[in-house]
N, C-alpha and C positions, 0 to 999 in steps of 0.2 A: 607454655614453654618460654614465653617472653617475660623478661624481668618486669616487675611492677614499677620499678624506678626508672623506666626507660627514658622518660622525658624530663628528668630533673637532674641538677648538678650532683656530683658525687658528694658524700659527706665531707665535712671539713669547713674551714673558713671560707666565706663567700668572697670571690674576687671583687676588686673594685670595678666600677663601671668602665674606667679607662682600660683596665687590663682585659676585661671581657671584650670590649670593642676591638682591642688590638689582636685578640686571639681568635675572634670569630672566623675570619678568612685566613689569617696568617698561618695558623696551625695546619690547616688542610693543605695550603699551598707549600708549606715547608716539607710536609710528608711527601707530596707529589714530587718535589725536587730531590728528596732524599737528604735533606740538610739536617743532620743529626744535631749539630750544635744549636741551630736555630730552634729546633723542636724542644731541646732541653731548656733553652732560655725561656721560651714561651710558657712551657709547663711550670717552670719555677716562678714565673710572674703571675701565675694564676689563670692561664688560658683554660677554657673548658675542654677537657680531653675528649668529651663526647659530643662536641659541636658537630652539626651536620649541614650539608648543603641542601638545596631545594629538592634533590632526589633522595635524600636520606643517607648519603654517603658520609660516614664519619672518618676521622683520621685513621682509625683501625682498619676499616674497610679498604681504604686506599693503600695502607701499608701492606696488607695481605695481598691485594691485587698486584702490588709491585714485587712481592716476594722478599721483602726486607725483614728478615727475622729479627735483626737488631732493633729496628724501629718498633716492630710489633711488641717485643719484650719491654721496651722503654715505655710505650703507651700503656701496656697492661700494668706495669709497675706503678703508674700514676693514676690508676683507677679506670682505665678504658673498659667499657662493658663488652665482654666477648659475645654477648647474645643480642646486642643492639641490631635492629632491623633497618634495612633500606625501605624505600616506599613499596617495593615489590615483595617485601618480607625476607629478603636474603640476609643471612647473618655472615659474619666473617668466616665461620667454618665452611659454609656452602661455597664461598668464593675460594677458599683454600682447596676445596674438592675440585673445583674447575682447574685450578693451577696444578693440582696433583702433588702439592708440596707436603710430604709426610711430616717434616719437621714443624711446619706451621700447624698442621692438624694436631700433632702431639701437644704443642704449646696451648692451643685454644681449648682442647679437651681438658687439659690439666687445670685450666682457669675457669671451668664451669660450663663450657659449651657441651651440648648433648649430641651424641652421634646421630640421632634420628630427627633432629630439628629440621624443619622444612620451610620453604618460602610460601608465599600465598598461592602459588601454582602447584604446590605439592612436591617440589624438587628438594631432595636431600643432598648432602655432600657426596654420598655413595652414588646416587643416580647421576650426579654431574660428573663424577670420575668415570663412570661407565660411558656416558655420552661423549666425553672428550678423550676417551682412550687412555686414561691415567692408571696404568696397571698397578704400580706400587701403592698409590693412594687407595685404590680399590681393595687390595689385599689388607692394608693396614686397617681401614675402616671396618672391613668384614671381621677381622680379628677383634676389633673393639665392640663388636655386637651389632653392626648394621644388619638390618633385615633385608636379605637378598630379594625377597618376593613382595616387599612393601609396594603398594599401589599408590600412585600420586593422588592425593586429595586436592580438591579444588573448590572454588567458590560455588555458592548455590546457583548463581546465574549461569555459570559455565556447566554445572552439573545438569541443569535442565536442558542444555544443548548436547548432553552426553559427552562432554569433553572431560579429559583427565582419566585417571585409572591406569596409566601406563606403569610398567615396572622398569627397573634398570636394564633388564634383558631386552626389552623392546627398544629402549633408547640406543643401546649398543648395536642392535641389529639394524635399525633404521639408519644409523650413521656410519655403517660399514666398519665397525670395530671388531674385527675378527678375533684378535687375541683376547680381548675382554670377553667376548661372547663365549669363547672356549673355556675360559676360567670360570665364568658364571655357571656354565652347564656342567663342566667336568669336576670342578673343585668346590663349588659353593652350593650345588643342588638347586639351581634356579628352575622354576617351573616353565617348561618350554611352551606350554599351551595356556598360560595365563592370558586373560582378556582385559582389554581396557573398557571404558564405559560405553564404547560403541560396539563392543563384542569382537574386536580385532585382536588377533594374536600377533606374535613377533614376525611370523612368516608373512602375513598380510601387510604389515607395516613396512617390511623390507621391500616388498614388490611394488607397493604404492609410491614409494619414494623414487622418482625417476632419476634423481641426482645421487642416489646412494652408491657407495663404493663397495667393491668386493661382493657384489650381489650373488654371483654364482656360488662362491665359497660359503657365504653365510647361509644361503638357501640350503645348500647341501648339508651343512652342519646342523641346521634346525631340523631338517627332514630326518637325519640319522638319529636325532634325539627324540623323534616321535611327534613332531609338530603336525597338527591337523591339516592335511592337505586340502580339505574341503571347507575350510573356514571361509567366512565372508566379511568383506569390508564395505566401504561406501558403495551405495547403489547396488548392493548385492553381488559385488564382484568377488569371484574366487581367486586363489593364487594362479590357477591356470589361465583364467581370463585376463588377469593383470599381466601375466607373462606374455600372452599373445599381443596385448595392447602395446607392450614394450617392444614388440617385433623381435623377441629374443628366442631364437630357436633352441639354443642350449638350455635355457631355463625350461622351456616347454618340454623338451626331451627328458630332462631330469624329473619334472613333476609327473610326466606320464609313466615313468618307471616305478612310481610308488603304488603299492597295492591299495585297493579301495578307493582310488580316485574316481570321482563322478565326472566323467568326461563331458557329459551332456547337460551339466548344470547350467541354468540360465541366470543372467543378472536381472536387475529390476526392470529393464526394458525388454525382457524376454529374449535376449540374444545369448546364444551359446558361444563357446570359444571358437568353434568352426565357422559360424556365421561371421564373427568379427574378423577372423583370419582372412576370409574371402573378401570382405569389405576392404580390408587393408592390403589386399593383393599380395599376401604372404604365401607364395606357393609352397615353399619348403615346410612351413608350419602346417599348412593344409594337408600336405602329404603325411606328416607325422601323426596328425589327428586322425586322418582317415585310416591309416595303417593300424592305429590303436582301436579302431572300431567306432569312431564318432558317428552319430546319426546324421546322415546326409539329407534327411527330410525336415530339417530345422528351419527352412525358409527357402526363398527363391535364389538358391546359391548359383545355379547356372545363369539365371537372368542377371544377377549382379556381376558375375564374371564377364558375361557377354557385353553388358553396358560399359565395362571397363576395358573392352577390346583385348581381353586376355584369353586368346584361343587355347593356349596350352593348359591354362587352369580350367577352362570349360571341359576339355577332354579328360583331365584328371578327375574332375568331379563326376562326370558321366560314367567313368570307369568304376567308380565306387558307388554307383546306384543313385546318384542325385537325379531328381526329376527335372525335365526341361519344360518349364511353364511359359516360355517366352512367346508362344503363339496363342496362349489361352486368353480369352477376354477377362477383364477384371471382374471380380464378383460384384453383384448388385450393391449399390450404395445410393441412398436417396437423401439429398440435401433438403433442408427446410426452406431455403430461400427460393422464391419464385423468380425474382429478377436475375439472380446469379446462378441459378440451378444448373444450366447446361455447362457453363464454364467450370463450375465446381466438379461436375461429373468427369469432365475431361481431365482436370487436375488430379482427381482421385485415381483415375486409370493410368496416369503417367508413371513411369519409373523415374523418380527423382531422389537424389541423395538427401537423407533426412538431416535437418539441423536441429539436433536434440529431438523434441517431440513435434517439430514443425516440418510440414511439406509445403514447398513454395516454388513457384516458377515465375521469375521476374520478366514477364513478357507483356506487351501491350494488351494482349487478349485477356489478361488476368488483372489488369490495372484498374483500380477503383477511382483513384484521384491522384493529382499531383500535390506535392508538398514542397516546402522550401528546402528539405534535405534529401529525402529518398523516395517519396511516394507512398501510396497505400495500395496493397495488393490483396487479392484473394489468397487464402491459405487454408490448410487443414492442420489443426493443432490438437494433438491427442485425440485424433479421429473426430474432431469437431470443426465445423466450418467457421472460419474467423476472418476478420479483417486484420491485415498485418501492416503495421506502421513502421517504416524503415528509418533508422537513424545511423549516424556514424557511432562507432563503439564509444567514443569519448564525448558524445553529444550532451551538452548541458540540457537541451530540450528533452532528449530521451530520458535523462535522469529525472527531470521535473515530472514528466508524464507518469512514470512508474511511482515516484514518490507520492504524487497526489492520489493515485489509485490506492496505494497502501495506507495513506493517511486518512482516506475517506472510504472505508470498505463497504461493499454490499448495498449501495443505494439503488432502489428500483428504477430511478430515472437517470442513472448513469449507464453508459455502455459498460458491459461486464469485462473486467480484466481477467484473462485466463492465465497469462504467464508471458515470459520473455525468453529469448535465446540470443546468444552471442556467437558470431562466427566470422572469421577472416576480416576483422575490423568493422563489422556491421552489427547493429543492435536491432533486434526484431521484437516489437511489442504487439502482442496478440490480444485482440478484444472482440467482443461479439459483433457479428456481421449484421449490418442494417440494410434496408432496402433502398432508401433514398434520403436525401437531405430535406430539411424543412422547405427550402426554396423549391425543390422539385415537387414536394408534396402539395404545397399551396398552389402550384401551377396546374395541378390536375383538375379536370372538369368535374363539377358536382352539381347535382340537381337541387333546386330550391334556392330562391333569392334570400339574401341575408340583410339587404338594406332596409332599415327601419324595422327589422325583425330581430328576434333573439339570435345572437351569434354564438351558438354552442361550440362551434369549432374553435374559434379564437380563445374562448374561455378554457376549454379543455386543454388545448396545446399549451397555453401560457401558464396555466396552473401547474402543469408538470414541470415546465422550465423553472418556474419560481421555486418549487419545492426542491429541485435539484441544486439550484444556486444557493438556496438557503442552507441546505445540508453542507454544501461546500464551505460556506462561510462559518457555519457552526463548528467545523473541524479546523478552523484557522487558515483556510486557503482562499485565494481569490483566483478566478478563472483567467481574466485579462484578455480574453479573445472571444467574447460572446458575439456571435454573428450567425446568420441563418445556415451557413455551411457547416457549422459545428453543432447543430441540433439535428438529430437523425430520427427517422421513423423505422422501427424494426418490423420483422415479418408478422408480429402479433399486433401491429399498429400502435405499439407503445412509443411514447416520445422519450428520447434518450439524449442526454448531454454528452458531448464527446470532445476530444482534442484538448488535453490538459497540458500540452507541452510548453505553454507560456505561463502556466499557473505559478503563483508565488505564495509563500507562507506569510501571512499578514503580520504576525508577531506584534500586535498592538497598533500597527500602522493603518489608519483609516483610508488613506488615499487609494490603495488597490481595491478596496471594497467600494468606494465611491465610483471608481471607474467602471466596475461591474454594474453598479446600479444605473449609471448613465447609459451604458450599452443596453441594459435590460429595458430602460425606458424607450429607446428607439426600436428595440426588438418587439415591444408591445405594439407600437405603431405599424411596424412591418407586418405583423400577423393580422391585426384587425383590418389592415388595408389589403390583405391577401397577397402581399408581395408585389402589388402594383407599383409601389414607390421603391426603387432599389435601396438597399440598406446603406450603401455608400452615400447616396443622396441624402438620406436621413441624417447620417453622421456629419455631413457637411453643413447642416443647418444649425443655427444657434438654438438654445433650449426653448426660447419663447416661440420661435418659428415652428419648431418641431411640435410643441404641445398644441398649437393652433390647428394642426392637422387632425386632431382627434375627432372622431365622428359622433361622440356623445359625451355627456358629462362625467360618467364613470371612468371612461378611458382617459379623458383630459385630466381629471384629478389624480388618477394613478400615475400617469406619465409625469405630471408636475412634481409629485412626491419623489419619483425616482430620479428626475433630473436635478432636483434641488433638495437633497435629503437632509441638509443641515449638518451640525457638527457630530452628533452621536449616532453612529450607524451600526452599533453593536446590536445584533439580532433584529436589524431593521426589517428584513423580509418576513420575519415571523408575524409582525404586526400587519404587514401588507397582504399576507395570505388571507386575512379576514376582510379585505376591502370589498365594497359592493360590486366592483367589476367582476369578482368571482362568484357573486350570488346569482343563482338562476332567477329568471323573471318571477317565477312562482315564489321564490324565497324573498325577493324584494317586496312583492305584494303582501306576503305573509308578515313581513316585518312591519309594514305600514299598518296592517290590520291589528297586529298585536299592540303596537304603540297606541293606536286609536281606541283600544279596548281598556286602556288604563282608566280607572274611575274618575281621576281628576279631569280627563278630557271629556268623558261622557257627561260629567256634571258641570263642565265649564268652570272649574274652580280656578279663578283668576289668580289666587294667591299661591297656587302650587308651583313648585320649582320646575316641574315638567313644562307647564304652559309658559312660564317665564323664559325657559330655555328656547322653546320652539318659536315663540312670538316676539323675541327680542328684535326690535327694529321692524320697520314696515317693509313688506316684500317689494322688491324693485320691479318696475314695469317689465324689465327684461326676463324676469323669472316666470316660468310657465304657470305657477300657481297663484300669481297675482290676479285678483278678481276671478278666482277659480270657478265660481258658479256659472259664469258665462261660457266656460269651456266644456261643461258637461252637456251631454245630449239634453235638449230642452224637455222632452217628454219625461226622461228619467229624473231630471232635477225637479220638475213639477210634482211628480209622484212622491218623491222623497220629502219635499217640503210639505205636501199635503198631510203627511203622516203626523207632523207636529202641529199643523194648524188645527186639525181635528181634535187634538188634545189641548188646544189653546196654549200651546207653547211656541216660543220663538223659533222661526225657521232657521235653516243653516245660515251662517255668516261667512263672509269672505276671509276667514282666518285659517291659519295652518292647522290649528287644533280642530276646527270644525271640518276641515277637509279630511283629516285623519279619522275623525268620527264618522264622516260620510263613507269613507272607504271601508271602515269596520262594519257599518250597517249594511252596505251593499253585500259584503262578503257573507254576512249572517243570513240575509234574506233573499238573495238573488235566485237561489235554486227552489224557492217555494212556488207552488202551483200558480198562485195568483199573480206572480211576477214574470210570467213567461214573456210578455211583450217587452218588459224592461231588459230581460236577458238577451232578447233578439237584437235590441239596440246596442247593447254593450259588447256582447260576445264574451270572450275569455277576459275576466276582470284583470288578471295579471298583465295581459298585453294591453288592455284598454288604458289602464292607469299609467303604465310605463310610457306609452306613446303619447298620452294626453299631457302628462306632467313629467317630462323626461329628466328634469333636474330635482324632483322632489326627494327621491331616495338619497341623493348626495347631500341635500340640505338637511334632512333628518339625521343622516349618519354623522355629518360634521357637528351638528348641534348636540347630539346625545353621546357621542363617543367619549369615553373616559368618565361617564356618569353611570349611575346605577341602572339606567334604562338601556344600556348596551346589552343587557341580558336578552333583549329581543332580537339581537343580531344573530344570524345563522352561523353555525360552525362549518367552515369550508373544508371539504375533503377532495383531494385530487383524484381524478379518474385515472385508473392504471392504463387505460387505452383510449386512443382517439376513437376507435371503433365504437365504444360504448356511447359516445356522444354524437357521432356523425355518420355511422354506418361504414360499409366497406369503402376502401379507396376506389376512386374512379366513378363514384356515383355523384 
């Protein structure tokens, strides 16, 4: 429909640059002022008649909006395009429809405008005339061929949201245009039950618009012309339910008078018109519904009225057969949480007004934790136990929390976001309920010492945290509040990252990510120290002091990398998830064995790149593998050296390559029958070598990382549950 020459000057001599500059703003301003002489002058000097402002308004659009027929004709005579569009797609004809000016409509149609042209939201001049109540324009456009039942077309994005599809009748009904509605139905044959893309008819749209005018008259008119009285709108609401929610007894009575009305229809929340009327304490409407035969078994009607202290409504409901359940115990309901179970059962049995899908009682008995805004409480959301985080309705933190959940959906190491509700100035964010914080979890007694032994607990907990933070960063967010209180353990013993109300979108800024990494470094120390050093104490120390608290080389290297990540932190944690800290001792031992199994090491090929990498520089006396042979059990070392002496080969040397060869050979032969005594001396080789040479794995890792030999490094995978690694809590 749009002209192909929409963005080019009209045919004719091109105006000079000075004339164009003069006319760009001057012509539009002259039209707005209604200065005909100035308009004439600018046009004669070559001003572009189709110039437009940043919103696409041309001089012709402005002249039509002002209702200046004389200026419209002048502009058209000088080549103004009658079908030029604004940014929203509106043409001068559509604006004339809003004004309801028949003379302008006539002129524009005579100059090439089309009666059915529409803007990008699907509005035609006819639809606009209906919406704004312009009766003469409506009749004129209909006579010129406007389609009375044309449905609004819209963009693909909006169509996916089921927007659009409304007719002129729906617009007139929703906006209280009684006269227009009557003309459309009686004189033009409008379809009374046409549906928009959400399936709503004109009756539904009339009743959903709380600000609509003449609602009773329009409802009556639509009903007399056969509108479906059982149609449904948003959230499954029928006209009757909508009328009840408006607390409009007259509308309810009118709808109940229609044959075929389904008085007991339920909305998407399972509520009938009667249940809603009782909740809203509308006794007159309750009476109308009960007299018409509404089912009084549709909920705890008497209980609701009793809790509202409405004795007369209680008596009315009882007289129509409603059941009194006020003294009956609540049905059985079993929460999953062991820690919060009793409180949740009490909450479930309480009669509380619902906040959307949420049941909540803001009492100290149901409080989980304090926050800077509104606290965290136990709740039941959509019949599911949840933790409810409270914010002010306009809270920036609340918006950040939800935005982060929506931007990083469905990660197994995040608390699960179930939904949110808004009520009376408060914003409620509902997430999965967890049993305890990381601080509480680490403080619980467990059997088995971990000092100088493999710390499976710390590795499992931190691996889950690292994966959660890495996922956050990969979606362009930074947490900005990593601390033990914001790491939770759920009923299945899974580690969950929580509290995203200070999160930010990084948008290429590395500083928020670096702050997360530094906090994560101190969180590593907090976990490996089992919470013995308060997190705030760790945060108060400088990076060097903090790193020195590390109990082993793997922890120290990991912490140093986190506290001093360097300039490029993009995907930084992806790399660190493969750090030896996260390798089991068995995997560390297996890595040393596999490197020692390389042929260049077994053959002592001094020219190999592998040995050059491993043996660059002399081991420092402080390194555990310096003079390593003296550290090995004497009996075992003699046995291993004897093997080569018998074959007239050189015994093991105090080199890193030979140590790896030694570890490989031990692994290959320790379980043989004739080596029983050696095995008794060594025990578990993975533990023996980790404890004897505690810095060897980090040395090998540092030397071989980013080389072809990192193929021997294990692939780290997060445990989904702390239980897999450390057993039930409390042990």
